[in-house]
DRENVEX-219600 format. One record per residue (C-alpha): residue number from 1; y, x, z; residue in three letters. Coordinates in nm, 3 decimals, decimal comma. Layout:
BEGIN
<numi><kollo>NUM</kollo><y>Y</y><x>X</x><z>Z</z><vopa>ALA</vopa></numi>
...
***
This chain:
BEGIN
<numi><kollo>1</kollo><y>-1,832</y><x>1,041</x><z>-2,699</z><vopa>MET</vopa></numi>
<numi><kollo>2</kollo><y>-1,665</y><x>1,303</x><z>-2,917</z><vopa>TRP</vopa></numi>
<numi><kollo>3</kollo><y>-1,330</y><x>1,248</x><z>-2,737</z><vopa>ILE</vopa></numi>
<numi><kollo>4</kollo><y>-1,486</y><x>1,283</x><z>-2,392</z><vopa>SER</vopa></numi>
<numi><kollo>5</kollo><y>-1,665</y><x>1,599</x><z>-2,501</z><vopa>GLU</vopa></numi>
<numi><kollo>6</kollo><y>-1,336</y><x>1,741</x><z>-2,631</z><vopa>GLN</vopa></numi>
<numi><kollo>7</kollo><y>-1,156</y><x>1,657</x><z>-2,305</z><vopa>LEU</vopa></numi>
<numi><kollo>8</kollo><y>-1,432</y><x>1,816</x><z>-2,099</z><vopa>LEU</vopa></numi>
<numi><kollo>9</kollo><y>-1,433</y><x>2,125</x><z>-2,320</z><vopa>ALA</vopa></numi>
<numi><kollo>10</kollo><y>-1,055</y><x>2,165</x><z>-2,293</z><vopa>SER</vopa></numi>
<numi><kollo>11</kollo><y>-1,057</y><x>2,119</x><z>-1,916</z><vopa>GLY</vopa></numi>
<numi><kollo>12</kollo><y>-0,799</y><x>1,840</x><z>-1,951</z><vopa>THR</vopa></numi>
<numi><kollo>13</kollo><y>-0,829</y><x>1,569</x><z>-1,690</z><vopa>THR</vopa></numi>
<numi><kollo>14</kollo><y>-0,600</y><x>1,282</x><z>-1,605</z><vopa>ARG</vopa></numi>
<numi><kollo>15</kollo><y>-0,530</y><x>1,181</x><z>-1,247</z><vopa>PRO</vopa></numi>
<numi><kollo>16</kollo><y>-0,664</y><x>0,845</x><z>-1,134</z><vopa>ALA</vopa></numi>
<numi><kollo>17</kollo><y>-0,321</y><x>0,743</x><z>-1,007</z><vopa>GLY</vopa></numi>
<numi><kollo>18</kollo><y>0,046</y><x>0,827</x><z>-0,998</z><vopa>GLU</vopa></numi>
<numi><kollo>19</kollo><y>0,278</y><x>0,830</x><z>-0,696</z><vopa>ARG</vopa></numi>
<numi><kollo>20</kollo><y>0,614</y><x>0,664</x><z>-0,707</z><vopa>GLY</vopa></numi>
<numi><kollo>21</kollo><y>0,858</y><x>0,450</x><z>-0,509</z><vopa>ARG</vopa></numi>
<numi><kollo>22</kollo><y>0,941</y><x>0,083</x><z>-0,516</z><vopa>PHE</vopa></numi>
<numi><kollo>23</kollo><y>1,286</y><x>0,015</x><z>-0,662</z><vopa>ILE</vopa></numi>
<numi><kollo>24</kollo><y>1,247</y><x>-0,359</x><z>-0,603</z><vopa>THR</vopa></numi>
<numi><kollo>25</kollo><y>0,945</y><x>-0,564</x><z>-0,503</z><vopa>GLY</vopa></numi>
<numi><kollo>26</kollo><y>0,826</y><x>-0,577</x><z>-0,864</z><vopa>GLU</vopa></numi>
<numi><kollo>27</kollo><y>0,956</y><x>-0,249</x><z>-1,006</z><vopa>THR</vopa></numi>
<numi><kollo>28</kollo><y>0,813</y><x>0,097</x><z>-0,934</z><vopa>VAL</vopa></numi>
<numi><kollo>29</kollo><y>0,960</y><x>0,430</x><z>-1,041</z><vopa>GLN</vopa></numi>
<numi><kollo>30</kollo><y>0,701</y><x>0,699</x><z>-1,109</z><vopa>GLY</vopa></numi>
<numi><kollo>31</kollo><y>0,699</y><x>0,927</x><z>-1,411</z><vopa>GLN</vopa></numi>
<numi><kollo>32</kollo><y>0,831</y><x>0,616</x><z>-1,586</z><vopa>ALA</vopa></numi>
<numi><kollo>33</kollo><y>0,973</y><x>0,286</x><z>-1,464</z><vopa>GLU</vopa></numi>
<numi><kollo>34</kollo><y>0,713</y><x>0,011</x><z>-1,435</z><vopa>TYR</vopa></numi>
<numi><kollo>35</kollo><y>0,830</y><x>-0,352</x><z>-1,417</z><vopa>ARG</vopa></numi>
<numi><kollo>36</kollo><y>0,633</y><x>-0,660</x><z>-1,318</z><vopa>GLY</vopa></numi>
<numi><kollo>37</kollo><y>0,344</y><x>-0,451</x><z>-1,188</z><vopa>VAL</vopa></numi>
<numi><kollo>38</kollo><y>0,093</y><x>-0,654</x><z>-0,985</z><vopa>PRO</vopa></numi>
<numi><kollo>39</kollo><y>0,059</y><x>-0,537</x><z>-0,624</z><vopa>GLN</vopa></numi>
<numi><kollo>40</kollo><y>-0,289</y><x>-0,502</x><z>-0,478</z><vopa>ALA</vopa></numi>
<numi><kollo>41</kollo><y>-0,367</y><x>-0,561</x><z>-0,112</z><vopa>GLY</vopa></numi>
<numi><kollo>42</kollo><y>-0,618</y><x>-0,725</x><z>0,118</z><vopa>PRO</vopa></numi>
<numi><kollo>43</kollo><y>-0,708</y><x>-1,082</x><z>0,027</z><vopa>TRP</vopa></numi>
<numi><kollo>44</kollo><y>-0,510</y><x>-1,343</x><z>0,219</z><vopa>GLY</vopa></numi>
<numi><kollo>45</kollo><y>-0,217</y><x>-1,113</x><z>0,300</z><vopa>ILE</vopa></numi>
<numi><kollo>46</kollo><y>0,083</y><x>-1,177</x><z>0,080</z><vopa>TYR</vopa></numi>
<numi><kollo>47</kollo><y>0,361</y><x>-0,922</x><z>0,078</z><vopa>TRP</vopa></numi>
<numi><kollo>48</kollo><y>0,646</y><x>-0,771</x><z>-0,113</z><vopa>GLN</vopa></numi>
<numi><kollo>49</kollo><y>0,706</y><x>-0,400</x><z>-0,060</z><vopa>ALA</vopa></numi>
<numi><kollo>50</kollo><y>1,065</y><x>-0,307</x><z>0,032</z><vopa>PRO</vopa></numi>
<numi><kollo>51</kollo><y>1,275</y><x>-0,079</x><z>-0,187</z><vopa>ALA</vopa></numi>
<numi><kollo>52</kollo><y>1,201</y><x>0,285</x><z>-0,111</z><vopa>GLY</vopa></numi>
<numi><kollo>53</kollo><y>0,841</y><x>0,230</x><z>0,003</z><vopa>ALA</vopa></numi>
<numi><kollo>54</kollo><y>0,593</y><x>0,481</x><z>-0,137</z><vopa>GLN</vopa></numi>
<numi><kollo>55</kollo><y>0,361</y><x>0,351</x><z>-0,406</z><vopa>ALA</vopa></numi>
<numi><kollo>56</kollo><y>0,053</y><x>0,454</x><z>-0,599</z><vopa>VAL</vopa></numi>
<numi><kollo>57</kollo><y>0,013</y><x>0,325</x><z>-0,953</z><vopa>LEU</vopa></numi>
<numi><kollo>58</kollo><y>-0,341</y><x>0,297</x><z>-1,084</z><vopa>VAL</vopa></numi>
<numi><kollo>59</kollo><y>-0,454</y><x>0,208</x><z>-1,434</z><vopa>GLN</vopa></numi>
<numi><kollo>60</kollo><y>-0,682</y><x>-0,096</x><z>-1,471</z><vopa>THR</vopa></numi>
<numi><kollo>61</kollo><y>-0,840</y><x>-0,259</x><z>-1,774</z><vopa>ASP</vopa></numi>
<numi><kollo>62</kollo><y>-0,546</y><x>-0,506</x><z>-1,764</z><vopa>SER</vopa></numi>
<numi><kollo>63</kollo><y>-0,272</y><x>-0,244</x><z>-1,731</z><vopa>GLY</vopa></numi>
<numi><kollo>64</kollo><y>-0,113</y><x>-0,079</x><z>-1,426</z><vopa>PRO</vopa></numi>
<numi><kollo>65</kollo><y>-0,144</y><x>-0,214</x><z>-1,073</z><vopa>ALA</vopa></numi>
<numi><kollo>66</kollo><y>0,031</y><x>-0,087</x><z>-0,764</z><vopa>CYS</vopa></numi>
<numi><kollo>67</kollo><y>-0,062</y><x>-0,011</x><z>-0,403</z><vopa>LEU</vopa></numi>
<numi><kollo>68</kollo><y>0,189</y><x>0,050</x><z>-0,126</z><vopa>ALA</vopa></numi>
<numi><kollo>69</kollo><y>0,112</y><x>0,350</x><z>0,096</z><vopa>LEU</vopa></numi>
<numi><kollo>70</kollo><y>0,084</y><x>0,284</x><z>0,468</z><vopa>SER</vopa></numi>
<numi><kollo>71</kollo><y>0,343</y><x>0,451</x><z>0,684</z><vopa>GLN</vopa></numi>
<numi><kollo>72</kollo><y>0,229</y><x>0,312</x><z>1,019</z><vopa>ALA</vopa></numi>
<numi><kollo>73</kollo><y>0,235</y><x>0,573</x><z>1,293</z><vopa>ALA</vopa></numi>
<numi><kollo>74</kollo><y>0,046</y><x>0,597</x><z>1,621</z><vopa>ASN</vopa></numi>
<numi><kollo>75</kollo><y>-0,243</y><x>0,370</x><z>1,521</z><vopa>LEU</vopa></numi>
<numi><kollo>76</kollo><y>-0,593</y><x>0,450</x><z>1,634</z><vopa>GLN</vopa></numi>
<numi><kollo>77</kollo><y>-0,875</y><x>0,419</x><z>1,377</z><vopa>PRO</vopa></numi>
<numi><kollo>78</kollo><y>-0,967</y><x>0,050</x><z>1,347</z><vopa>GLY</vopa></numi>
<numi><kollo>79</kollo><y>-0,633</y><x>-0,088</x><z>1,469</z><vopa>GLU</vopa></numi>
<numi><kollo>80</kollo><y>-0,415</y><x>-0,317</x><z>1,258</z><vopa>LEU</vopa></numi>
<numi><kollo>81</kollo><y>-0,037</y><x>-0,353</x><z>1,252</z><vopa>LEU</vopa></numi>
<numi><kollo>82</kollo><y>0,137</y><x>-0,624</x><z>1,048</z><vopa>LEU</vopa></numi>
<numi><kollo>83</kollo><y>0,506</y><x>-0,547</x><z>1,033</z><vopa>GLN</vopa></numi>
<numi><kollo>84</kollo><y>0,793</y><x>-0,707</x><z>0,842</z><vopa>ALA</vopa></numi>
<numi><kollo>85</kollo><y>1,090</y><x>-0,504</x><z>0,723</z><vopa>GLN</vopa></numi>
<numi><kollo>86</kollo><y>1,310</y><x>-0,689</x><z>0,975</z><vopa>GLY</vopa></numi>
<numi><kollo>87</kollo><y>1,097</y><x>-0,560</x><z>1,263</z><vopa>GLY</vopa></numi>
<numi><kollo>88</kollo><y>0,873</y><x>-0,858</x><z>1,350</z><vopa>ALA</vopa></numi>
<numi><kollo>89</kollo><y>0,520</y><x>-0,735</x><z>1,421</z><vopa>SER</vopa></numi>
<numi><kollo>90</kollo><y>0,168</y><x>-0,830</x><z>1,524</z><vopa>ILE</vopa></numi>
<numi><kollo>91</kollo><y>-0,040</y><x>-0,539</x><z>1,656</z><vopa>TYR</vopa></numi>
<numi><kollo>92</kollo><y>-0,416</y><x>-0,579</x><z>1,706</z><vopa>LEU</vopa></numi>
<numi><kollo>93</kollo><y>-0,539</y><x>-0,302</x><z>1,935</z><vopa>LYS</vopa></numi>
<numi><kollo>94</kollo><y>-0,891</y><x>-0,168</x><z>1,977</z><vopa>ASN</vopa></numi>
<numi><kollo>95</kollo><y>-0,899</y><x>-0,275</x><z>2,343</z><vopa>ASN</vopa></numi>
<numi><kollo>96</kollo><y>-0,866</y><x>-0,641</x><z>2,239</z><vopa>GLY</vopa></numi>
<numi><kollo>97</kollo><y>-0,498</y><x>-0,664</x><z>2,324</z><vopa>GLN</vopa></numi>
<numi><kollo>98</kollo><y>-0,263</y><x>-0,844</x><z>2,085</z><vopa>VAL</vopa></numi>
<numi><kollo>99</kollo><y>0,105</y><x>-0,753</x><z>2,085</z><vopa>LEU</vopa></numi>
<numi><kollo>100</kollo><y>0,354</y><x>-0,983</x><z>1,915</z><vopa>ILE</vopa></numi>
<numi><kollo>101</kollo><y>0,689</y><x>-0,809</x><z>1,875</z><vopa>ASN</vopa></numi>
<numi><kollo>102</kollo><y>0,572</y><x>-0,563</x><z>2,142</z><vopa>GLY</vopa></numi>
<numi><kollo>103</kollo><y>0,489</y><x>-0,835</x><z>2,398</z><vopa>VAL</vopa></numi>
<numi><kollo>104</kollo><y>0,124</y><x>-0,890</x><z>2,502</z><vopa>PRO</vopa></numi>
<numi><kollo>105</kollo><y>-0,016</y><x>-1,227</x><z>2,393</z><vopa>TYR</vopa></numi>
<numi><kollo>106</kollo><y>-0,095</y><x>-1,434</x><z>2,577</z><vopa>PRO</vopa></numi>
<numi><kollo>107</kollo><y>0,177</y><x>-1,311</x><z>2,808</z><vopa>GLU</vopa></numi>
<numi><kollo>108</kollo><y>0,032</y><x>-1,147</x><z>3,115</z><vopa>GLU</vopa></numi>
<numi><kollo>109</kollo><y>0,126</y><x>-1,301</x><z>3,450</z><vopa>ALA</vopa></numi>
<numi><kollo>110</kollo><y>0,359</y><x>-1,070</x><z>3,624</z><vopa>GLY</vopa></numi>
***
């Protein structure tokens, strides 16, 4: 309690997270270099962030964990885009349409 009172009195606060960039899938460069940092994401989706992707490091009771920042453009609120670095994608749109690599699925008769 004494430490928290001293921090409050001094006006010193620590941020909840730190921004950085992925160097490799398991290494993030922020104010320091963090190796073997677990990556957090939605359950059931397994991923490895590419080098250069923006990251946020957060401190947990087990050490640092990392989140990749979304860079998806032109999505409406509630839409979902799964995209691999090589360009393959699945886009779930609000109107119920599913696009796989930009092609409606099931393919529309034309």
